[in-house]
C-alpha positions as CSV (number, residue, x, y, z in Angstrom):
1,X,32.4,-55.3,-20.9
2,X,28.7,-54.7,-22.3
3,X,27.5,-58.1,-21.0
4,X,28.7,-56.8,-17.3
5,X,27.7,-53.6,-17.3
6,X,23.9,-55.5,-18.1
7,X,24.7,-57.6,-15.0
8,X,25.2,-54.4,-13.1
9,X,22.1,-53.0,-14.1
10,X,20.6,-56.0,-13.5
11,X,21.6,-56.8,-9.8
12,X,20.8,-52.8,-9.1
13,X,17.1,-53.3,-10.6
14,X,16.7,-56.8,-9.0
15,X,17.6,-54.6,-5.8
16,X,15.5,-52.0,-6.0
17,X,12.7,-54.4,-6.4
18,X,13.4,-56.3,-3.8
19,X,13.6,-52.9,-1.6
20,X,9.7,-51.8,-3.1
21,X,8.6,-55.7,-2.3
22,X,9.5,-55.2,1.3
23,X,8.1,-51.6,1.5
24,X,4.9,-52.6,0.5
25,X,4.5,-55.8,2.5
26,X,5.4,-54.1,6.0
27,X,2.7,-53.6,8.1
28,X,2.2,-49.7,8.4
29,X,2.7,-48.7,11.6
30,X,-0.5,-48.7,14.5
31,X,-0.4,-45.4,16.3
32,X,0.1,-46.0,20.4
33,X,-2.8,-45.0,22.5
34,X,-1.4,-42.7,25.6
35,X,-3.5,-42.9,28.9
36,X,-3.3,-39.7,30.9
37,X,-2.4,-41.1,34.5
38,X,-2.8,-37.5,36.2
39,X,-5.7,-37.0,38.5
40,X,-8.5,-34.1,37.5
41,X,-7.8,-30.9,38.9
42,X,-10.5,-29.4,40.6
43,X,-11.8,-25.8,38.9
44,X,-11.3,-23.5,41.5
45,X,-14.5,-21.3,42.9
46,X,-15.1,-17.8,41.3
47,X,-15.0,-15.5,44.4
48,X,-13.3,-13.2,43.5
49,X,-15.2,-10.1,45.0
50,X,-15.7,-12.5,48.1
51,X,-14.1,-11.7,51.2
52,X,-14.1,-14.7,53.7
53,X,-15.8,-14.0,56.9
54,X,-14.1,-12.0,59.6
55,X,-12.5,-13.7,61.8
56,X,-11.6,-12.2,65.2
57,X,-8.2,-11.1,65.9
58,X,-7.4,-11.6,62.4
59,X,-6.6,-9.3,60.3
60,X,-7.8,-9.5,56.6
61,X,-7.1,-7.3,53.6
62,X,-9.8,-5.3,52.0
63,X,-10.7,-5.3,48.2
64,X,-7.9,-4.6,45.7
65,X,-8.0,-1.4,44.1
66,X,-6.4,-0.1,41.3
67,X,-2.2,0.6,41.1
68,X,-2.6,2.9,38.6
69,X,-2.4,6.5,40.8
70,X,0.1,4.1,43.1
71,X,3.5,6.3,44.0
72,X,6.7,4.1,43.8
């Protein structure tokens, strides 16, 4: 009976040793490099306070004002 227990423990130890060797021999995974396929987005020009030139016959809004005292 004790011989069977020893053989089972030996088999388990052999399997663990084999698994450890497989982990060591395995190549580490390489990181994949992705390529950005989106075209670059153009930056918006900084013209916050500038109004476009007046075009005859077209109604354009004036400068923005604060909504602090706006009545609802």
